[in-house]
C-alpha positions as CSV (number, residue, x, y, z in Angstrom):
1,M,-114.6,-49.7,107.0
2,R,-112.9,-49.9,103.5
3,A,-113.6,-46.3,102.8
4,A,-111.9,-45.3,106.1
5,A,-108.9,-47.5,105.4
6,F,-108.6,-45.9,101.9
7,L,-108.8,-42.4,103.4
8,I,-106.2,-43.3,106.0
9,R,-103.8,-44.7,103.3
10,L,-104.5,-41.7,101.0
11,S,-103.7,-39.3,103.9
12,A,-100.4,-41.2,104.7
13,G,-99.4,-41.2,101.0
14,L,-100.1,-37.5,100.5
15,N,-98.3,-36.8,103.7
16,R,-95.1,-38.5,102.3
17,I,-95.4,-36.5,99.1
18,A,-95.9,-33.2,101.1
19,L,-92.9,-34.1,103.3
20,W,-90.7,-34.6,100.3
21,G,-92.1,-31.4,98.8
22,A,-91.3,-29.5,101.9
23,V,-87.7,-30.9,102.0
24,L,-87.2,-30.0,98.4
25,A,-88.5,-26.5,99.0
26,V,-86.1,-26.0,101.9
27,A,-83.3,-27.3,99.7
28,V,-84.2,-24.8,96.9
29,M,-84.5,-22.0,99.5
30,A,-81.1,-22.8,100.9
31,F,-79.4,-23.2,97.5
32,S,-80.8,-20.0,96.1
33,A,-80.0,-18.0,99.3
34,G,-76.5,-19.5,99.4
35,Y,-76.0,-18.7,95.7
36,Q,-77.2,-15.2,96.3
37,V,-74.7,-14.7,99.1
38,V,-71.8,-16.1,97.1
39,A,-72.7,-14.1,94.0
40,R,-73.1,-10.9,96.0
41,Y,-70.0,-11.0,98.2
42,V,-67.6,-13.0,96.1
43,F,-68.4,-12.1,92.5
44,D,-70.2,-8.7,93.3
45,A,-72.9,-9.7,90.8
46,P,-76.0,-11.0,92.5
47,P,-78.7,-12.4,90.2
48,V,-82.1,-10.8,90.6
49,W,-84.1,-14.0,90.8
50,T,-82.5,-15.8,93.7
51,E,-84.0,-13.7,96.5
52,E,-87.5,-14.1,95.1
53,L,-87.0,-17.8,94.5
54,A,-85.9,-18.3,98.1
55,R,-88.9,-16.4,99.3
56,R,-91.3,-18.4,97.3
57,A,-89.7,-21.7,98.2
58,M,-90.0,-20.7,101.9
59,V,-93.8,-20.3,101.4
60,W,-94.1,-23.7,99.9
61,A,-91.9,-25.3,102.6
62,G,-93.9,-23.6,105.3
63,M,-97.3,-24.6,104.0
64,L,-96.4,-28.2,103.1
65,G,-94.6,-28.4,106.5
66,A,-97.8,-27.2,108.2
67,S,-99.8,-30.0,106.6
68,V,-97.2,-32.6,107.6
69,A,-97.2,-31.2,111.2
70,F,-101.0,-31.5,111.3
71,H,-100.8,-35.1,110.0
72,E,-98.2,-36.1,112.5
73,R,-100.1,-34.2,115.3
74,S,-97.0,-32.1,115.8
75,D,-99.1,-28.9,115.5
76,P,-99.6,-26.9,118.7
77,N,-102.2,-28.7,120.9
78,L,-103.4,-27.6,124.3
79,F,-104.5,-31.0,125.3
80,P,-102.5,-33.7,123.5
81,H,-103.6,-36.5,125.9
82,M,-107.2,-36.0,124.9
83,V,-106.6,-37.7,121.5
84,S,-106.4,-41.1,123.3
85,V,-109.7,-40.7,125.1
86,R,-112.3,-43.2,123.7
87,G,-116.0,-43.8,124.1
88,S,-118.7,-41.1,123.8
89,R,-116.4,-38.5,125.5
90,G,-113.6,-39.3,123.0
91,A,-116.0,-39.1,120.1
92,A,-117.2,-35.7,121.3
93,L,-113.6,-34.5,121.7
94,A,-112.6,-35.8,118.2
95,L,-115.6,-34.0,116.6
96,L,-114.9,-30.8,118.6
97,R,-111.3,-30.8,117.4
98,A,-112.4,-31.5,113.8
99,A,-115.0,-28.7,114.0
100,G,-112.3,-26.3,115.3
101,A,-110.0,-27.2,112.5
102,A,-112.8,-27.0,109.9
103,V,-113.8,-23.5,111.0
104,F,-110.4,-22.4,110.0
105,V,-109.7,-24.6,107.0
106,L,-113.0,-24.3,105.1
107,P,-113.1,-20.5,104.8
108,V,-109.4,-20.5,103.7
109,L,-110.2,-23.0,101.0
110,Y,-113.4,-21.2,99.9
111,Y,-111.7,-17.8,99.5
112,S,-108.6,-19.3,97.9
113,L,-110.8,-20.7,95.1
114,L,-113.9,-18.5,95.0
115,G,-114.6,-14.8,95.3
116,P,-117.9,-12.9,95.4
117,S,-120.8,-14.5,93.6
118,F,-118.8,-17.8,93.5
119,S,-116.5,-16.4,90.9
120,L,-113.3,-18.3,90.3
121,A,-111.8,-15.2,88.7
122,R,-112.2,-13.2,91.9
123,G,-110.9,-15.9,94.2
124,F,-107.4,-15.6,95.7
125,I,-105.8,-17.9,93.0
126,G,-107.9,-16.3,90.2
127,R,-106.7,-12.8,91.1
128,T,-103.0,-13.9,91.0
129,L,-103.2,-15.7,87.6
130,E,-102.4,-12.6,85.6
131,R,-99.9,-11.2,88.1
132,K,-96.3,-12.0,87.4
133,A,-93.5,-12.5,89.9
134,E,-91.3,-9.4,89.8
135,M,-88.0,-11.0,89.1
136,M,-88.8,-14.4,87.7
137,G,-91.6,-13.5,85.2
138,I,-93.9,-16.4,86.0
139,S,-97.5,-16.3,87.2
140,M,-97.9,-15.6,91.0
141,A,-100.5,-18.4,91.0
142,W,-97.7,-20.9,91.1
143,F,-96.7,-19.5,94.5
144,T,-100.1,-18.7,95.9
145,A,-101.3,-22.2,95.1
146,A,-99.3,-23.3,98.2
147,I,-102.2,-22.1,100.4
148,P,-105.1,-24.1,99.0
149,V,-102.8,-27.2,98.4
150,A,-101.7,-27.2,102.0
151,F,-105.2,-26.6,103.3
152,T,-106.7,-29.3,101.1
153,L,-104.0,-31.7,102.5
154,I,-105.0,-30.6,106.1
155,L,-108.7,-31.3,105.3
156,I,-107.8,-34.8,104.0
157,H,-105.7,-35.4,107.1
158,L,-108.5,-34.2,109.3
159,L,-111.0,-36.6,107.7
160,A,-108.5,-39.4,108.0
161,Q,-107.9,-38.7,111.6
162,L,-111.6,-38.8,112.3
163,A,-111.9,-42.1,110.3
164,R,-109.0,-43.6,112.3
165,H,-110.6,-42.4,115.6
166,F,-113.9,-44.0,114.8
167,T,-112.7,-47.3,113.1
168,Q,-109.5,-48.3,114.7
169,P,-108.5,-49.1,118.3
170,P,-106.5,-46.5,120.1
171,E,-102.7,-46.4,119.6
172,S,-100.7,-47.4,122.6
173,T,-98.6,-44.5,123.9
174,P,-95.6,-45.1,126.1
175,A,-95.9,-43.8,129.6
């Protein structure tokens, strides 16, 4: 019971951080794109880094936003009313939903971190460590890390949703 409560609180706290991270990434994207437009059309001297920064901020905003949507159950769902089903049928549906999400989340996490023969150097992040962003000169790993970060958050949210389903009474939904 206490472990489930901790997991639910952890998920909620990480969700708040992810939400603020997504908001910050959208702000960075809007600022850098706006600066690019002004610099190009007003001063006729666009900096080379603004377009790339906007693109990378968009990736972070999208990935963190996806984890927030999963936590809030705002992600696409064919049967949203099934979440409130309880009993053995509700347990089976919760486990089926979790299995469906895990089938997608776990391979993404695995291949983000590990490559063939469990090599960290050949995983997605490992392959991008030495690559530099074209215009900004920093490691691409700072940008590609958005994927395993977001999917780790989704996995934590998934476990918290299961814990909530099995330990807490159903939430009342207005008709």
